[in-house]
C-alpha positions in Angstrom: -46.3 6.9 -45.2 -44.0 9.3 -47.1 -46.2 12.2 -46.1 -45.9 11.3 -42.4 -42.1 11.3 -42.7 -42.0 14.7 -44.5 -44.4 16.2 -41.9 -42.2 14.8 -39.1 -39.1 16.4 -40.7 -40.8 19.7 -41.1 -42.0 19.7 -37.5 -38.5 18.8 -36.3 -37.0 21.7 -38.3 -39.6 24.1 -37.1 -38.9 23.1 -33.5 -35.2 23.5 -33.8 -35.2 26.7 -35.9 -38.0 28.7 -34.3 -39.0 27.3 -30.9 -35.7 26.2 -29.3 -33.8 28.7 -27.2 -30.1 28.2 -27.9 -27.4 29.3 -25.3 -25.3 32.3 -26.0 -21.6 32.0 -26.5 -20.9 33.2 -23.0 -23.4 30.8 -21.4 -21.9 27.9 -23.4 -18.4 28.9 -22.3 -19.5 29.1 -18.7 -21.2 25.7 -18.9 -18.1 24.1 -20.5 -15.9 25.5 -17.7 -18.2 24.1 -15.0 -18.1 20.7 -16.7 -14.3 20.8 -17.0 -13.8 21.9 -13.4 -16.2 19.2 -12.1 -14.4 16.6 -14.3 -11.0 17.6 -12.9 -12.2 17.5 -9.3 -13.7 14.0 -9.8 -10.5 12.8 -11.5 -8.4 14.1 -8.5 -10.7 12.4 -6.0 -10.6 9.1 -7.9 -6.8 9.4 -8.1 -6.5 10.1 -4.4 -8.7 7.2 -3.5 -6.7 4.9 -5.8 -3.4 6.1 -4.2 -4.7 5.5 -0.7 -6.1 2.1 -1.6 -2.8 1.1 -3.3 -0.8 2.3 -0.2 -3.1 0.3 2.2 -2.9 -2.9 0.0 0.8 -2.6 -0.4 1.2 -2.4 3.4 -1.1 -5.4 3.9 0.7 -7.5 1.3 4.1 -6.7 2.8 2.9 -7.8 6.3 1.8 -11.2 4.8 5.2 -11.9 3.3 
């Protein structure tokens, strides 16, 4: 049982250290900027939808009173 665990850990290390292609700093920065931009756009869309919905609901509630 212990041998299987050790072999698994060695295989994981070998995979991460020798067979995985890690992104360069420039690629990582570009990906981070894409994620930040997309998050900002989605947040603005949700904010706009919330504002429109609040405006509509406020109008509807004021008609009922």
